[in-house]
C-alpha positions as CSV (number, residue, x, y, z in Angstrom):
1,M,66.4,93.4,242.1
2,A,68.3,96.6,241.6
3,G,67.8,96.2,237.9
4,A,64.1,95.7,238.5
5,S,64.0,98.9,240.6
6,V,65.7,100.8,237.9
7,R,63.2,99.5,235.3
8,R,60.3,100.4,237.5
9,G,61.8,103.9,237.9
10,E,62.2,104.3,234.2
11,D,58.7,103.0,233.5
12,G,57.4,105.5,236.0
13,R,59.2,108.4,234.3
14,N,57.9,107.2,230.9
15,E,54.4,107.0,232.2
16,T,54.7,110.5,233.7
17,N,56.1,111.9,230.5
18,A,53.3,110.2,228.5
19,R,50.7,111.6,230.8
20,Q,52.2,115.1,230.6
21,N,52.4,114.9,226.8
22,F,48.8,113.8,226.6
23,Q,47.7,116.7,228.8
24,A,49.8,119.1,226.8
25,Y,48.1,117.9,223.6
26,D,44.7,118.2,225.2
27,Y,45.3,121.7,226.3
28,F,46.7,122.5,222.8
29,Q,43.6,121.2,221.1
30,R,41.4,123.3,223.4
31,G,43.4,126.3,222.4
32,V,43.0,125.5,218.7
33,D,39.2,125.1,219.2
34,A,39.1,128.6,220.9
35,F,41.3,130.1,218.2
36,N,39.2,128.8,215.4
37,L,36.1,130.7,216.7
38,F,37.7,133.8,215.1
39,T,35.7,136.2,217.2
40,K,37.0,139.0,219.4
41,G,38.3,137.5,222.7
42,C,39.0,134.1,221.2
43,T,42.7,134.7,220.9
44,A,43.1,135.6,224.6
45,T,41.3,132.3,225.6
46,A,43.4,130.4,223.1
47,I,46.7,131.8,224.5
48,Q,45.7,130.6,228.0
49,W,45.3,127.1,226.8
50,F,48.5,127.2,224.8
51,E,50.4,128.4,227.8
52,K,49.0,125.5,229.8
53,A,50.2,123.1,227.1
54,I,53.7,124.7,227.3
55,E,53.7,124.3,231.1
56,R,53.1,120.6,230.7
57,D,55.6,120.1,227.9
58,P,58.0,123.0,227.3
59,S,59.6,121.2,224.3
60,Y,56.2,121.1,222.4
61,G,56.7,123.5,219.5
62,K,53.2,123.9,218.2
63,P,51.7,125.9,221.1
64,Y,54.5,128.5,220.8
65,A,53.6,128.9,217.1
66,K,49.9,129.3,217.8
67,I,50.6,131.9,220.4
68,A,52.5,133.8,217.8
69,W,49.6,133.5,215.4
70,A,47.2,134.7,218.1
71,H,49.1,137.9,218.4
72,L,49.2,138.3,214.6
73,V,45.5,137.8,214.4
74,D,45.0,140.5,217.0
75,V,47.0,142.9,214.9
76,S,45.4,141.9,211.6
77,L,41.8,142.3,212.8
78,G,42.4,145.4,214.8
79,W,41.9,143.7,218.2
80,S,45.3,144.6,219.6
81,E,45.5,147.5,221.9
82,D,49.2,147.8,221.3
83,T,50.3,146.6,217.9
84,S,54.0,147.0,218.6
85,F,53.7,144.8,221.7
86,S,51.7,142.2,219.8
87,M,54.2,142.1,216.9
88,A,57.1,141.7,219.4
89,E,55.3,138.8,221.1
90,A,54.6,137.2,217.7
91,L,58.3,137.3,216.9
92,K,59.3,136.0,220.3
93,F,57.0,133.0,220.2
94,A,57.7,132.2,216.5
95,T,61.4,132.1,217.4
96,A,60.7,130.0,220.4
97,A,58.7,127.5,218.3
98,I,61.6,127.0,215.9
99,Q,64.1,126.8,218.8
100,H,62.1,124.1,220.6
101,D,61.4,122.0,217.5
102,D,63.3,122.9,214.3
103,D,61.8,120.0,212.4
104,E,58.2,121.2,213.0
105,A,56.7,123.2,210.2
106,W,54.6,125.4,212.4
107,G,57.4,127.4,213.8
108,Y,58.3,128.5,210.3
109,W,54.6,129.1,209.6
110,A,54.5,131.5,212.5
111,M,57.7,133.2,211.4
112,A,56.2,133.6,207.9
113,G,53.2,135.3,209.4
114,Y,55.4,137.7,211.3
115,H,57.3,138.6,208.2
116,M,54.1,139.0,206.2
117,Y,52.6,141.5,208.6
118,S,55.9,143.3,208.9
119,G,55.8,143.9,205.1
120,H,58.7,141.5,204.3
121,H,57.0,139.5,201.7
122,D,60.0,137.7,200.3
123,R,61.1,136.5,203.7
124,A,57.5,135.4,204.4
125,I,57.4,133.3,201.3
126,S,60.8,131.8,202.1
127,A,59.6,130.8,205.6
128,Y,56.3,129.3,204.1
129,Q,58.4,127.3,201.6
130,R,60.6,126.0,204.5
131,A,57.4,125.0,206.4
132,L,56.0,123.2,203.4
133,E,59.3,121.4,202.8
134,L,59.0,120.0,206.3
135,N,55.3,119.1,205.8
136,P,54.0,119.5,202.2
137,N,50.5,118.3,203.2
138,D,49.9,120.6,206.1
139,A,46.6,122.2,205.1
140,D,46.8,125.0,207.8
141,V,50.1,126.2,206.4
142,L,48.9,125.9,202.8
143,N,45.8,127.9,203.6
144,D,47.7,130.8,205.1
145,F,50.4,130.6,202.4
146,G,47.6,131.4,199.9
147,Q,46.8,134.6,201.8
148,C,50.5,135.5,201.8
149,L,50.8,135.1,198.1
150,S,47.7,137.3,197.7
151,F,49.3,140.1,199.8
152,A,52.5,139.6,197.7
153,G,50.6,140.4,194.5
154,R,50.0,136.8,193.4
155,A,46.3,136.4,194.3
156,T,45.5,134.1,191.4
157,E,48.1,131.6,192.7
158,G,46.9,132.2,196.2
159,V,43.4,131.1,195.3
160,E,44.8,127.8,193.9
161,V,46.8,127.2,197.0
162,V,43.8,127.7,199.3
163,H,41.7,125.4,197.2
164,R,44.5,122.8,197.5
165,A,44.4,123.2,201.3
166,M,40.6,122.8,201.3
167,R,40.9,119.5,199.4
168,L,43.4,118.3,202.0
169,N,41.1,119.3,204.8
170,P,37.5,119.4,203.7
171,H,36.4,120.1,207.3
172,Y,38.2,123.4,207.4
173,P,37.1,126.1,209.9
174,D,35.0,129.1,208.9
175,Y,37.9,131.5,209.1
176,W,39.4,129.9,206.0
177,I,36.3,131.2,204.1
178,M,36.9,134.6,205.7
179,Q,40.3,134.6,204.2
180,L,39.4,133.2,200.8
181,G,36.8,135.9,200.1
182,P,39.4,138.7,200.3
183,I,41.8,136.7,198.1
184,Y,39.1,136.5,195.5
185,F,38.7,140.3,195.8
186,D,42.5,140.8,195.4
187,A,42.3,138.5,192.2
188,R,39.5,140.8,190.9
189,R,37.0,137.9,191.1
190,Y,34.3,140.0,192.8
191,E,31.4,137.6,192.3
192,D,33.4,134.7,193.7
193,A,34.3,137.0,196.7
194,I,30.6,137.7,197.3
195,S,29.4,134.2,197.0
196,T,32.1,132.9,199.3
197,L,31.6,135.5,202.0
198,E,27.8,135.1,201.9
199,R,28.3,131.5,203.1
200,L,29.4,132.8,206.5
201,H,27.0,133.5,209.4
202,S,29.6,135.9,210.8
203,K,28.8,139.5,211.0
204,E,32.4,140.6,211.7
205,I,33.3,144.0,210.3
206,G,36.0,142.5,208.0
207,V,33.5,140.2,206.3
208,Q,31.1,143.1,205.7
209,L,33.8,145.4,204.4
210,Y,34.9,142.9,201.7
211,L,31.3,142.3,200.8
212,A,30.6,146.0,200.4
213,E,33.7,146.7,198.3
214,S,33.1,143.7,196.1
215,H,29.6,144.9,195.4
216,A,31.1,148.4,194.7
217,A,33.6,146.9,192.3
218,L,30.8,145.3,190.3
219,G,29.0,148.6,190.2
220,Q,26.2,147.3,192.5
221,T,26.0,150.6,194.4
222,D,22.8,149.9,196.4
223,Q,24.1,146.6,197.7
224,A,27.4,148.1,198.5
225,R,25.9,151.1,200.5
226,A,23.5,148.8,202.3
227,T,26.3,146.5,203.4
228,M,28.5,149.4,204.4
229,A,25.6,150.7,206.5
230,S,25.8,147.5,208.5
231,V,29.5,148.3,209.2
232,I,28.6,151.7,210.4
233,R,26.0,150.2,212.8
234,L,28.7,147.9,214.2
235,D,31.2,150.8,214.5
236,P,29.7,154.3,214.2
237,L,33.2,155.7,214.2
238,A,34.3,153.6,211.2
239,T,36.5,155.4,208.7
240,L,39.0,154.2,206.1
241,E,42.0,155.1,208.2
242,R,40.5,153.3,211.3
243,L,39.5,150.1,209.5
244,A,42.0,149.7,206.7
245,P,45.5,150.8,207.8
246,T,48.4,149.1,206.2
247,F,48.8,146.6,208.9
248,L,45.3,145.2,208.2
249,A,46.2,144.6,204.6
250,P,50.0,144.4,204.2
251,Y,50.1,144.5,200.4
252,K,53.5,144.4,198.7
253,N,52.2,146.5,195.7
254,A,50.7,149.9,196.1
255,S,48.2,149.1,193.3
256,D,46.6,146.4,195.4
257,R,46.4,148.6,198.5
258,D,44.9,151.4,196.3
259,H,42.4,148.9,194.8
260,L,41.2,148.0,198.4
261,R,40.9,151.6,199.5
262,E,39.2,152.8,196.3
263,H,36.4,150.4,196.5
264,L,35.9,150.9,200.2
265,V,35.4,154.6,199.5
266,N,33.1,153.7,196.6
267,A,31.0,151.6,198.9
268,G,30.5,154.5,201.2
269,L,33.3,154.3,203.9
270,S,34.4,157.8,204.7
271,E,38.1,158.7,204.6
């Protein structure tokens, strides 16, 4: 009878753990859905869901990693009101993700993002490679690795990596297209950048900026100026220094950063 009581107790604990793990996973997926909207405010909502997942299962590594990425997205898209705080939070949660689950690729993915936006491209690439060693077929990691390669001056390779990610996950979210367009721009494939970004319904400023400068790079001045006018309507105070500081486009090579800035100015963005 004592043994039966012990077994019942163990079964109860297992059942409780399973229920908590399911609830944690459910909260995590809700956070991912919010995150993938990629509109201002989505990251704050996503973080709330990820925090609920962690409350249910503190050993669950992925929510920590996505909180780190939420802060990095806030920085990269200019949504953060305090970039130093956001970067510190990104590092904290990327570190926590690795500490809680060293065999999970996403912690290294988050750490790679932190290094990328800190301008440490070699460290970022090493962290991405570690993540892909742990899970070579993780399409999310592969997609962002493509962006990292582009910032590191390897845009042609970055395009290939993103296409591989899209083959692995043909139902990818729209923000992958938002990232692919700029990688095409970095690779000097301006027509591909335009055709890719025009597939989006989003009117986000970042999309419009890359469309405008791609038209400018092709010498399509009228289209470039018309697109840049839509940016000014969205943000009447838009200038080069406000919309394209280094943290928005953390290029390793000055030539890539100058390429970005030159065509934004050619498209009509004031300095």
